[in-house]
Z-matrix of the N, CA and C atoms (Angstrom, degrees):
N
C 1 1.418
C 2 1.612 1 106.68
N 3 1.255 2 115.85 1 124.64
C 4 1.460 3 122.77 2 179.36
C 5 1.570 4 105.70 3 -82.98
N 6 1.356 5 115.42 4 129.92
C 7 1.410 6 124.04 5 -177.82
C 8 1.472 7 108.74 6 -115.98
N 9 1.302 8 121.06 7 -41.66
C 10 1.508 9 120.75 8 -164.20
C 11 1.698 10 100.83 9 -100.98
N 12 1.252 11 114.28 10 91.59
C 13 1.442 12 122.60 11 178.03
C 14 1.623 13 107.53 12 -123.09
N 15 1.201 14 119.99 13 150.99
C 16 1.384 15 124.00 14 177.79
C 17 1.548 16 112.77 15 -46.92
N 18 1.375 17 113.35 16 -46.02
C 19 1.340 18 118.66 17 -178.13
C 20 1.529 19 118.05 18 -67.87
N 21 1.524 20 112.05 19 -33.29
C 22 1.454 21 113.37 20 170.35
C 23 1.502 22 117.94 21 -73.67
N 24 1.427 23 112.64 22 -25.93
C 25 1.522 24 113.16 23 172.88
C 26 1.535 25 109.13 24 -66.11
N 27 1.228 26 119.72 25 -42.65
C 28 1.477 27 121.83 26 177.43
C 29 1.578 28 112.62 27 -58.66
N 30 1.360 29 111.70 28 -42.86
C 31 1.424 30 116.80 29 172.75
C 32 1.476 31 115.96 30 -55.11
N 33 1.378 32 115.54 31 -51.09
C 34 1.388 33 122.72 32 176.46
C 35 1.493 34 119.04 33 -58.48
N 36 1.360 35 111.26 34 -35.81
C 37 1.389 36 116.01 35 -176.26
C 38 1.516 37 113.58 36 -63.48
N 39 1.313 38 115.41 37 -20.17
C 40 1.547 39 115.31 38 176.60
C 41 1.498 40 113.45 39 -65.56
N 42 1.330 41 117.97 40 -20.96
C 43 1.552 42 119.49 41 168.67
C 44 1.510 43 112.08 42 -54.66
N 45 1.382 44 119.40 43 -41.74
C 46 1.508 45 122.28 44 -173.58
C 47 1.532 46 109.66 45 -72.21
N 48 1.362 47 117.51 46 -16.01
C 49 1.514 48 115.47 47 179.89
C 50 1.566 49 110.40 48 -80.09
N 51 1.309 50 114.99 49 -22.26
C 52 1.462 51 122.66 50 -169.48
C 53 1.609 52 109.82 51 -56.75
N 54 1.410 53 117.10 52 -60.21
C 55 1.484 54 117.13 53 -176.37
C 56 1.569 55 116.01 54 -54.58
N 57 1.408 56 114.46 55 -44.88
C 58 1.472 57 108.64 56 -177.96
C 59 1.615 58 107.71 57 -75.04
N 60 1.234 59 119.59 58 -25.34
C 61 1.421 60 120.87 59 175.84
C 62 1.527 61 114.05 60 -63.02
N 63 1.295 62 115.03 61 -45.59
C 64 1.455 63 122.76 62 173.75
C 65 1.513 64 110.80 63 -57.27
N 66 1.373 65 114.53 64 -51.06
C 67 1.486 66 122.48 65 -179.98
C 68 1.521 67 105.92 66 -54.00
N 69 1.323 68 122.13 67 -51.48
C 70 1.407 69 123.35 68 -169.56
C 71 1.632 70 106.60 69 -73.98
N 72 1.242 71 122.81 70 -27.25
C 73 1.524 72 124.18 71 172.05
C 74 1.420 73 109.22 72 -65.59
N 75 1.272 74 118.55 73 -52.04
C 76 1.438 75 127.41 74 -175.17
C 77 1.554 76 111.60 75 -62.95
N 78 1.321 77 119.64 76 -31.22
C 79 1.494 78 124.08 77 -174.89
C 80 1.612 79 104.94 78 -106.79
N 81 1.288 80 115.59 79 10.27
C 82 1.450 81 118.44 80 176.06
C 83 1.502 82 118.19 81 54.76
N 84 1.409 83 117.25 82 39.98
C 85 1.425 84 123.31 83 173.93
C 86 1.520 85 108.76 84 -90.94
N 87 1.337 86 112.41 85 69.60
C 88 1.483 87 119.99 86 -173.55
C 89 1.434 88 121.16 87 -44.77
N 90 1.443 89 113.22 88 -44.20
C 91 1.406 90 116.15 89 176.97
C 92 1.551 91 117.86 90 -62.78
N 93 1.289 92 110.83 91 -40.84
C 94 1.465 93 116.80 92 172.57
C 95 1.495 94 118.56 93 -62.15
N 96 1.446 95 110.77 94 -46.59
C 97 1.448 96 116.12 95 -179.72
C 98 1.635 97 109.75 96 -67.83
N 99 1.270 98 116.18 97 -35.97
C 100 1.394 99 121.97 98 178.33
C 101 1.585 100 109.80 99 -63.02
N 102 1.330 101 117.35 100 -45.05
C 103 1.475 102 124.09 101 174.67
C 104 1.591 103 112.03 102 -58.46
N 105 1.384 104 111.45 103 -49.94
C 106 1.412 105 111.28 104 179.09
C 107 1.505 106 118.22 105 -65.99
N 108 1.250 107 116.59 106 -32.25
C 109 1.536 108 119.13 107 175.44
C 110 1.575 109 109.04 108 -67.71
N 111 1.298 110 118.20 109 -38.84
C 112 1.426 111 119.22 110 171.62
C 113 1.464 112 115.63 111 -60.70
N 114 1.332 113 110.91 112 -45.78
C 115 1.564 114 115.19 113 170.45
C 116 1.467 115 115.82 114 -52.02
N 117 1.325 116 114.96 115 -48.43
C 118 1.444 117 119.14 116 -179.29
C 119 1.636 118 110.82 117 -64.60
N 120 1.248 119 115.06 118 -42.44
C 121 1.475 120 120.77 119 175.51
C 122 1.529 121 114.41 120 -56.87
N 123 1.401 122 110.86 121 -42.86
C 124 1.505 123 119.88 122 -178.94
C 125 1.615 124 106.85 123 -69.06
N 126 1.207 125 120.20 124 -42.68
C 127 1.492 126 120.54 125 179.85
C 128 1.491 127 110.52 126 -67.32
N 129 1.345 128 120.02 127 -27.10
C 130 1.372 129 124.30 128 179.79
C 131 1.498 130 108.40 129 -68.51
N 132 1.306 131 115.88 130 -46.11
C 133 1.493 132 119.73 131 -177.46
C 134 1.585 133 112.16 132 -75.09
N 135 1.396 134 112.31 133 -41.04
C 136 1.434 135 123.03 134 176.18
C 137 1.587 136 110.73 135 -51.20
N 138 1.236 137 115.04 136 -56.56
C 139 1.477 138 120.63 137 -176.16
C 140 1.621 139 112.83 138 -50.16
N 141 1.296 140 112.02 139 -42.59
C 142 1.531 141 116.41 140 178.91
C 143 1.498 142 110.61 141 -70.02
N 144 1.305 143 115.11 142 -40.12
C 145 1.515 144 119.42 143 -174.70
C 146 1.528 145 106.75 144 -69.69
N 147 1.253 146 122.68 145 -42.63
C 148 1.345 147 127.48 146 169.62
C 149 1.557 148 114.77 147 -51.85
N 150 1.290 149 110.88 148 -58.07
C 151 1.539 150 116.02 149 -175.24
C 152 1.628 151 108.14 150 -60.03
N 153 1.268 152 117.35 151 -36.86
C 154 1.473 153 115.93 152 -179.07
C 155 1.480 154 110.42 153 -77.59
N 156 1.333 155 123.14 154 -40.17
C 157 1.425 156 126.42 155 -175.70
C 158 1.584 157 111.61 156 -64.12
N 159 1.292 158 112.17 157 -43.14
C 160 1.484 159 117.48 158 -178.67
C 161 1.604 160 112.07 159 -99.76
N 162 1.327 161 111.68 160 16.31
C 163 1.530 162 114.40 161 176.86
C 164 1.467 163 113.48 162 49.95
N 165 1.423 164 120.71 163 47.05
C 166 1.433 165 122.93 164 178.89
C 167 1.608 166 105.92 165 -120.31
N 168 1.240 167 112.49 166 30.41
C 169 1.566 168 118.19 167 171.44
C 170 1.534 169 109.22 168 -58.60
N 171 1.256 170 122.71 169 121.18
C 172 1.484 171 121.32 170 179.48
C 173 1.529 172 107.59 171 -126.17
N 174 1.338 173 114.59 172 159.10
C 175 1.446 174 117.33 173 171.38
C 176 1.434 175 114.01 174 -65.91
N 177 1.361 176 115.93 175 -28.88
C 178 1.510 177 115.91 176 178.05
C 179 1.550 178 107.07 177 -69.56
N 180 1.288 179 120.30 178 -36.07
C 181 1.392 180 118.86 179 179.75
C 182 1.555 181 112.94 180 -72.51
N 183 1.298 182 115.92 181 -33.50
C 184 1.518 183 120.56 182 171.68
C 185 1.550 184 112.77 183 -58.04
N 186 1.342 185 116.75 184 -27.84
C 187 1.405 186 121.53 185 -177.97
C 188 1.499 187 108.54 186 -94.73
N 189 1.407 188 118.10 187 -38.71
C 190 1.479 189 121.91 188 -175.76
C 191 1.526 190 112.99 189 -66.05
N 192 1.348 191 113.58 190 -41.10
C 193 1.472 192 120.00 191 -175.21
C 194 1.568 193 111.59 192 -58.47
N 195 1.231 194 115.90 193 -56.22
C 196 1.560 195 116.67 194 176.93
C 197 1.452 196 114.21 195 -66.03
N 198 1.295 197 122.92 196 -25.03
C 199 1.445 198 125.20 197 179.28
C 200 1.588 199 108.82 198 -74.07
N 201 1.445 200 115.27 199 -40.26
C 202 1.425 201 116.67 200 175.33
C 203 1.474 202 111.66 201 -72.01
N 204 1.332 203 118.96 202 -34.20
C 205 1.445 204 121.72 203 174.54
C 206 1.591 205 112.26 204 -60.64
N 207 1.291 206 115.83 205 -33.80
C 208 1.428 207 116.59 206 -179.27
C 209 1.566 208 112.95 207 -78.70
N 210 1.311 209 113.50 208 -33.52
C 211 1.496 210 113.45 209 175.62
C 212 1.473 211 111.33 210 -73.21
N 213 1.319 212 116.21 211 -33.76
C 214 1.540 213 118.94 212 172.65
C 215 1.495 214 109.89 213 -53.73
N 216 1.324 215 106.25 214 -62.60
C 217 1.611 216 117.49 215 -169.83
C 218 1.489 217 108.37 216 -57.74
N 219 1.305 218 114.46 217 -55.03
C 220 1.575 219 113.63 218 -175.29
C 221 1.515 220 112.34 219 -62.72
N 222 1.304 221 121.03 220 -39.26
C 223 1.436 222 125.82 221 178.59
C 224 1.559 223 108.66 222 -60.96
N 225 1.216 224 118.31 223 -47.31
C 226 1.479 225 123.47 224 -172.95
C 227 1.510 226 109.45 225 -69.12
N 228 1.428 227 113.99 226 -47.10
C 229 1.484 228 124.68 227 177.33
C 230 1.488 229 108.62 228 -51.16
N 231 1.330 230 112.54 229 -45.12
C 232 1.544 231 118.88 230 -172.50
C 233 1.621 232 104.95 231 -63.38
N 234 1.261 233 116.40 232 -38.84
C 235 1.547 234 120.11 233 175.33
C 236 1.492 235 112.21 234 -54.81
N 237 1.376 236 114.77 235 -47.22
C 238 1.375 237 127.08 236 -177.63
C 239 1.552 238 111.54 237 -62.48
N 240 1.404 239 117.11 238 -38.31
C 241 1.367 240 121.86 239 172.72
C 242 1.518 241 112.79 240 -68.62
N 243 1.291 242 120.62 241 -36.39
C 244 1.508 243 123.10 242 172.33
C 245 1.468 244 110.24 243 -62.50
N 246 1.332 245 119.40 244 -35.47
C 247 1.501 246 119.82 245 178.21
C 248 1.499 247 113.38 246 -81.43
N 249 1.379 248 115.73 247 -3.13
C 250 1.544 249 121.58 248 -178.84
C 251 1.478 250 111.84 249 70.84
N 252 1.293 251 117.24 250 29.05
C 253 1.604 252 118.75 251 178.68
C 254 1.512 253 107.41 252 -84.82
N 255 1.336 254 114.22 253 -37.08
C 256 1.504 255 119.08 254 -178.27
C 257 1.542 256 107.19 255 -132.93
N 258 1.376 257 108.25 256 164.68
C 259 1.442 258 119.47 257 -178.44
C 260 1.603 259 106.30 258 -82.85
N 261 1.289 260 113.68 259 147.20
C 262 1.406 261 123.38 260 166.39
C 263 1.504 262 114.42 261 -61.78
N 264 1.260 263 115.32 262 -27.12
C 265 1.492 264 119.16 263 176.26
C 266 1.596 265 109.92 264 -66.78
N 267 1.276 266 115.06 265 -36.30
C 268 1.490 267 115.90 266 176.14
C 269 1.547 268 112.29 267 -64.43
N 270 1.272 269 115.55 268 -39.46
C 271 1.431 270 117.71 269 176.26
C 272 1.437 271 114.67 270 -65.40
N 273 1.388 272 113.72 271 -39.83
C 274 1.514 273 123.14 272 173.80
C 275 1.549 274 109.57 273 -49.43
N 276 1.355 275 116.73 274 -52.85
C 277 1.390 276 121.36 275 -178.52
C 278 1.521 277 114.92 276 -60.46
N 279 1.292 278 112.09 277 -41.07
C 280 1.425 279 119.23 278 177.27
C 281 1.629 280 111.05 279 -62.98
N 282 1.293 281 114.83 280 -57.38
C 283 1.377 282 118.20 281 175.16
C 284 1.547 283 116.82 282 -55.08
N 285 1.292 284 114.52 283 -39.21
C 286 1.528 285 117.81 284 175.96
C 287 1.460 286 109.64 285 -60.94
N 288 1.353 287 124.23 286 -39.70
C 289 1.429 288 126.52 287 -176.34
C 290 1.505 289 106.60 288 -71.42
N 291 1.389 290 115.82 289 -45.07
C 292 1.528 291 120.46 290 -172.86
C 293 1.657 292 106.40 291 -62.68
N 294 1.289 293 114.38 292 -42.75
C 295 1.456 294 118.10 293 -177.52
C 296 1.489 295 110.69 294 -68.19
N 297 1.323 296 120.35 295 -38.20
C 298 1.449 297 119.08 296 172.69
C 299 1.514 298 113.02 297 -61.10
N 300 1.301 299 115.56 298 -47.34
C 301 1.493 300 119.37 299 178.56
C 302 1.531 301 109.05 300 -60.02
N 303 1.294 302 121.27 301 -44.49
C 304 1.461 303 126.45 302 177.38
C 305 1.649 304 104.57 303 -54.58
N 306 1.340 305 113.46 304 -52.94
C 307 1.581 306 114.15 305 177.69
C 308 1.435 307 111.17 306 -53.77
N 309 1.331 308 121.70 307 -43.34
C 310 1.477 309 122.93 308 -173.47
C 311 1.594 310 109.32 309 -73.42
N 312 1.376 311 114.69 310 -38.21
C 313 1.489 312 113.91 311 167.37
C 314 1.466 313 116.79 312 -60.81
N 315 1.269 314 121.90 313 -32.42
C 316 1.427 315 120.12 314 -178.45
C 317 1.463 316 110.75 315 -75.35
N 318 1.391 317 120.08 316 -34.18
C 319 1.413 318 122.90 317 171.42
C 320 1.518 319 113.54 318 -58.36
N 321 1.295 320 114.18 319 -47.94
C 322 1.464 321 125.26 320 175.38
C 323 1.599 322 107.82 321 -55.11
N 324 1.238 323 115.51 322 -58.70
C 325 1.499 324 121.01 323 -176.71
C 326 1.529 325 111.69 324 -56.31
N 327 1.298 326 122.46 325 -37.54
C 328 1.442 327 123.82 326 174.39
C 329 1.621 328 113.91 327 -59.31
N 330 1.311 329 112.32 328 -24.78
C 331 1.366 330 116.45 329 179.12
C 332 1.579 331 110.93 330 -102.43
N 333 1.353 332 116.27 331 9.42
C 334 1.395 333 122.02 332 173.57
C 335 1.579 334 107.70 333 84.17
N 336 1.203 335 119.83 334 22.97
C 337 1.473 336 122.95 335 -178.45
C 338 1.507 337 114.12 336 -116.14
N 339 1.310 338 112.99 337 111.09
C 340 1.483 339 115.80 338 -176.61
C 341 1.569 340 104.63 339 -114.73
N 342 1.342 341 114.06 340 111.88
C 343 1.449 342 121.68 341 176.15
C 344 1.452 343 112.58 342 -89.59
N 345 1.446 344 117.95 343 115.73
C 346 1.470 345 113.77 344 175.71
C 347 1.514 346 113.52 345 -66.81
N 348 1.329 347 113.04 346 173.27
C 349 1.463 348 116.54 347 -179.88
C 350 1.635 349 113.27 348 -60.20
N 351 1.211 350 120.15 349 136.85
C 352 1.366 351 120.92 350 176.66
C 353 1.477 352 116.61 351 -82.38
N 354 1.240 353 121.09 352 162.64
C 355 1.518 354 123.76 353 -179.59
C 356 1.609 355 110.13 354 -62.88
N 357 1.306 356 115.97 355 -32.12
C 358 1.471 357 120.61 356 169.71
C 359 1.495 358 112.30 357 -64.20
N 360 1.347 359 115.20 358 -46.50
C 361 1.511 360 115.78 359 179.75
C 362 1.544 361 108.88 360 -64.55
N 363 1.323 362 118.03 361 -40.98
C 364 1.416 363 117.16 362 175.86
C 365 1.502 364 118.68 363 -60.82
N 366 1.297 365 115.53 364 -36.58
C 367 1.418 366 123.02 365 169.83
C 368 1.567 367 115.43 366 -61.14
N 369 1.306 368 111.43 367 -40.97
C 370 1.426 369 116.16 368 169.04
C 371 1.521 370 117.65 369 -56.44
N 372 1.348 371 109.05 370 -49.81
C 373 1.515 372 119.09 371 178.69
C 374 1.530 373 109.92 372 -57.25
N 375 1.407 374 117.91 373 -43.51
C 376 1.462 375 118.54 374 178.95
C 377 1.379 376 113.51 375 -60.51
N 378 1.361 377 119.60 376 -42.06
C 379 1.566 378 125.10 377 179.13
C 380 1.470 379 108.49 378 -65.00
N 381 1.411 380 120.75 379 -40.23
C 382 1.408 381 123.57 380 -177.65
C 383 1.536 382 110.52 381 -69.68
N 384 1.386 383 115.82 382 -37.63
C 385 1.456 384 120.52 383 178.76
C 386 1.641 385 106.50 384 -71.66
N 387 1.228 386 118.43 385 -34.21
C 388 1.502 387 121.61 386 174.58
C 389 1.487 388 109.87 387 -63.34
N 390 1.267 389 119.58 388 -38.97
C 391 1.443 390 125.58 389 -171.27
C 392 1.586 391 101.65 390 -73.94
N 393 1.378 392 115.89 391 -45.45
C 394 1.505 393 117.42 392 -175.56
C 395 1.537 394 107.05 393 -61.03
N 396 1.315 395 115.44 394 -43.27
C 397 1.430 396 116.73 395 -171.85
C 398 1.519 397 106.44 396 -65.31
N 399 1.375 398 121.57 397 -46.41
C 400 1.411 399 128.10 398 -179.52
C 401 1.560 400 112.17 399 -57.70
N 402 1.314 401 113.97 400 -44.81
C 403 1.506 402 119.34 401 178.27
C 404 1.491 403 111.35 402 -69.15
N 405 1.420 404 119.95 403 -32.60
C 406 1.448 405 124.33 404 -179.99
C 407 1.500 406 113.35 405 -70.34
N 408 1.366 407 115.41 406 -25.61
C 409 1.461 408 121.25 407 173.46
C 410 1.503 409 119.72 408 -101.56
N 411 1.503 410 108.92 409 13.99
C 412 1.564 411 119.27 410 176.13
C 413 1.450 412 114.45 411 64.48
N 414 1.397 413 117.26 412 34.88
C 415 1.473 414 123.07 413 164.98
C 416 1.522 415 103.62 414 -98.92
N 417 1.355 416 111.81 415 69.99
C 418 1.472 417 117.52 416 -168.30
C 419 1.536 418 116.94 417 -65.46
N 420 1.317 419 118.08 418 -42.71
C 421 1.413 420 121.21 419 178.08
C 422 1.502 421 113.41 420 -61.00
N 423 1.357 422 116.69 421 -48.85
C 424 1.442 423 122.49 422 -177.64
C 425 1.561 424 109.35 423 -69.37
N 426 1.330 425 115.81 424 -33.92
C 427 1.475 426 119.75 425 172.56
C 428 1.429 427 117.20 426 -61.19
N 429 1.433 428 112.10 427 -41.09
C 430 1.421 429 116.35 428 173.24
C 431 1.472 430 116.96 429 -63.80
N 432 1.321 431 114.40 430 -39.27
C 433 1.534 432 117.93 431 171.63
C 434 1.433 433 113.82 432 -56.90
N 435 1.302 434 119.79 433 -51.18
C 436 1.451 435 125.29 434 174.74
C 437 1.448 436 111.77 435 -54.28
N 438 1.306 437 120.77 436 -49.08
C 439 1.442 438 124.72 437 -178.32
C 440 1.582 439 110.41 438 -61.28
N 441 1.308 440 120.69 439 -45.01
C 442 1.367 441 122.97 440 175.22
C 443 1.518 442 114.84 441 -57.61
N 444 1.321 443 115.43 442 -39.87
C 445 1.442 444 124.20 443 179.98
C 446 1.588 445 105.51 444 -66.85
N 447 1.319 446 116.43 445 -42.89
C 448 1.397 447 121.71 446 -177.92
C 449 1.606 448 110.99 447 -61.31
N 450 1.364 449 114.17 448 -37.34
C 451 1.408 450 123.93 449 -177.38
C 452 1.572 451 109.55 450 -61.86
N 453 1.490 452 106.32 451 -49.21
C 454 1.429 453 112.44 452 177.72
C 455 1.577 454 112.77 453 -59.26
N 456 1.290 455 115.35 454 -45.02
C 457 1.468 456 120.08 455 179.81
C 458 1.603 457 110.22 456 -68.12
N 459 1.304 458 115.20 457 -29.25
C 460 1.557 459 116.67 458 178.70
C 461 1.549 460 106.08 459 -64.75
N 462 1.294 461 125.41 460 -47.98
C 463 1.371 462 122.01 461 176.59
C 464 1.545 463 117.31 462 -68.71
N 465 1.262 464 114.46 463 -38.07
C 466 1.420 465 116.61 464 174.37
C 467 1.625 466 112.57 465 -57.55
N 468 1.330 467 111.81 466 -46.30
C 469 1.510 468 117.06 467 -177.69
C 470 1.562 469 105.37 468 -73.92
N 471 1.192 470 120.90 469 -27.04
C 472 1.486 471 123.85 470 178.83
C 473 1.568 472 112.11 471 -65.49
N 474 1.359 473 109.28 472 -41.18
C 475 1.443 474 114.70 473 177.47
C 476 1.545 475 112.67 474 -61.74
N 477 1.329 476 110.17 475 -49.23
C 478 1.471 477 120.02 476 -176.69
C 479 1.535 478 107.69 477 -65.67
N 480 1.362 479 123.51 478 -35.04
C 481 1.374 480 124.79 479 178.07
C 482 1.512 481 109.53 480 -67.51
N 483 1.243 482 117.80 481 -46.54
C 484 1.494 483 126.82 482 174.73
C 485 1.648 484 113.99 483 -49.55
N 486 1.380 485 108.21 484 -47.42
C 487 1.451 486 113.41 485 -175.77
C 488 1.602 487 109.97 486 -74.86
N 489 1.329 488 119.89 487 -36.37
C 490 1.409 489 124.40 488 174.69
C 491 1.595 490 110.64 489 -66.93
N 492 1.327 491 122.83 490 -35.78
C 493 1.285 492 126.26 491 179.52
C 494 1.607 493 110.05 492 -71.42
N 495 1.373 494 115.85 493 -42.51
C 496 1.460 495 117.27 494 176.25
C 497 1.411 496 109.68 495 -65.45
N 498 1.244 497 125.80 496 -42.75
C 499 1.429 498 126.68 497 -176.93
C 500 1.497 499 111.02 498 -64.12
N 501 1.359 500 121.28 499 -38.87
C 502 1.397 501 128.37 500 -176.37
C 503 1.544 502 106.78 501 -71.65
N 504 1.310 503 117.22 502 -39.96
C 505 1.531 504 122.16 503 -175.69
C 506 1.526 505 106.21 504 -72.91
N 507 1.337 506 121.51 505 -30.06
C 508 1.455 507 121.74 506 -175.72
C 509 1.537 508 109.82 507 -89.21
N 510 1.328 509 117.55 508 -11.42
C 511 1.456 510 120.46 509 177.85
C 512 1.476 511 116.62 510 -69.80
């Protein structure tokens, strides 16, 4: 299994954006936090584009990208809870869904089945990233709306993901 590809390096680099982003959110440096969120979003899209363009899509990348997305999202949303922009219950529902999907992925991986992110999951991530951007630049009400939509999409896509995984594992 190839692990060290350019796309995976870009994916992993998002982890290093998180500490300065949290610092900028907590200190209300909205231009810096907005820039760092855009940087993270661009690297999320860029890693996939590079992997497909140069045919370096790997199973490790299919697992790494959603893992880094989860770390990014949960870390940043925790900062928004600390700022009282969002409720910790919202983060609970997001973490619950992500852990259930991780469990389902691990069941599939044990049987040699790696399901890449679905279009529904990518849509959820887009809404989540939009919410994170809006909250980071203090468009709180609109950010909350985006986040609620992303939570709905998270559970919808999670159900679809579960069904696809069960069908694939039973085939």
